[in-house]
C-alpha positions, 0 to 999 in steps of 0.5 A: 492558441495552444491546445490544452494538455491532454489527459491521455498521457501515462495511461495503462496498457490492458489486454487478455491472456488468462493463465489458469494458474492456481495459487496455494489451492486458493486463487485462480489467475484469470485474464490480464487486467493490466501491466506496469513496469515491474508487475502484471495484474490479473483478474483472480477468483477465490476458490474458497469463497468464490469472490473475485479479486485482483492479483498483482504478480511481481517477478522477483528474478528480474525486478527485485534489485531495483523495485524491492523498496517500492514493493515493500512500500506499497504493501506497508502503506496499503496495510496501514490504510486497509480500513477505508472504503475509498482505498483499494484493499489488500487481502493477502501477500504470498511469495515463492522463490521467483514471484510475489503475489499481492491479492487485492480488492477488484475494481471491475469498473477500472480507471476513473481516467477511462470514464473521464475520457469517455465523458470528456468532463464531469458535471460539477455535481459528479466531480464534487461527489468523486472529489469528496470520496478522493479527499476522504481517502487522502485525509485518511492517508495523511492521518495515518502518516502516508503521503501518496505522491503519485496522484493521477486519474490512472491511480483512481479506480472504480469498484462494481458500485461506482465507488472511487478507490485510490490505488498504487502506493508504490511511491508513497512515503511513510513516517520512516522516510522523513528526514527532519520532518520533511521528504526529499525524494523527487517522484511522481508524474510531472503534470500532477506533481507539486513544484517544490518536489522537484527541488530536493530541498525538503517538502511536506508530503501532505501539502504536495498531495494537496497540490495534486488534488487541485490538478485532479479537481481541475481535470474532473471539471475541465477534462484537461490538465492545467499544466502541459508537461510536453515542455517541462521548463515551460510547465514549471514556469507556468506552475510558479506563476500560476498560469492556467486557463479556466473553461467558462463553465467552471463555477467561481467557488470551484475556481477559487478552491483550485487556485488555492490548491495550486498555490506554488508556495506550500506554506500558503497553499490550502491544506486538505484539512482546510479544504474539507471545511469549505462550503463548496466541498461540503455541498453534496450532489443532492444539495445537502452537505457532506459531513466529514467521516473519520475512519482512523479510530477502529475498534480493537476487535476489528483491529484484531480480526484484521490482524488474524488474517495476516500472513508472515510476509504481511506482519513483517511489512507492517513494521518499519523496524524489521528487515524484509530482505530475507523475504526476497532471497532466492533459493535460501535453504533456511527453515523457519516457523512464524506466528503471531501471538497476543500472549505475554512475552514471558509466556511465549518464551517459556512455551518455546523453551519447554517444547524445545527441551521436549524435542531434545534441544539445549536452551541458550540465552544470548547476551541481548536476552534472545533465546537459541534452541541448539540440537547437534549443529543446528542452532534455532534462533527465537526472536519476538517483535511487537507489531502493535500493542499486545501483538507479537510476531514470533520467528524461530529461524535456523542459523547456519548449521548442518542440513541433516539436522535441519531436515530431520528436526521435528518441525511438526511437533514443534508447531503442535506444541506451540499452538496454545500461544499462537494467535495465527499461523502464516500461510508460509510457515516452515517452508524453504523460502 
């Protein structure tokens, strides 16, 4: 008999080699935790509050051409999902001419995959406990318009308390990626990916994640995968025919859920919302029931507290309507001031114009209503974008002009004058990017 497919595929590489590098006088890089195709992840230490973090380091000079969309996507998705206890948190994003640093929550117990390998399989009670946390996070993703699309044990981490954390949103899909309400990009790891994703005919991201959830639950309980990806044509035939074998120890209720999730027809496949209402899922490890938790409605004060901690890169990445390409330009000579504000647009514009006039600038209104502050050959464009209700991202950015005027402009005076309309300053304002 052919042996069941192994879980040991697609594992991450781990190693040591601390650098001691200090980032913006705030974080120190420690030993290497892992590396992927375009990034390395280090253990980091926050020098201000002494907490430990994980820092993903991305080299722009070698990866940005092909990986820029994935980087932007990961940051955007994680920012949308930053309030759920079972989703890895992103704290801060920093950028230099050659590197991007994603400062994230540290999951010191590593991949759940490694624990599953050591144990061979989980008991049904343990599997259900992990699966409940996993589905709670996935349901939160879908409520916020995010489909993960790369669910596998290697992307499920454990924090210091053993709490499950979903990570790696580089292949996730956001609402702006939909075409006629459907997704069309083929992505993910074959053994975990729903069969409809391969055919480029359009698919529902939430239903595709539901299939992957079925594979995860099978892996938790069996210690192996239901489908073998060493022969892809045979694997896809098995998926469409729902051909896989359950070990004897898996209970009938768990088998039923797995079968319903591994339905090759996405129209009849069990949805996440239907799953959470099933009695097997609701039953806790202690024999009680687990009530659904809704983390989607956060208080306004918590939202504002979260937004005050964002830097310019973060604010831009939250909005699908803004162009991130300027963040990735290497060696640009432009200078800019960026800040967030919860004041009214008229109040912000009037303050910007008043300070500009005090500094000897001529104010010019564009046809589209935009503002330009002009001094000599320097043209400072003022742009405002609404990030969420009553929160504006404001950028004062130099258009093409004489470098002498740019270098001599009173950036500090401009910044001081704007203080009364500023909610938060980004960490990288008025630097050459």
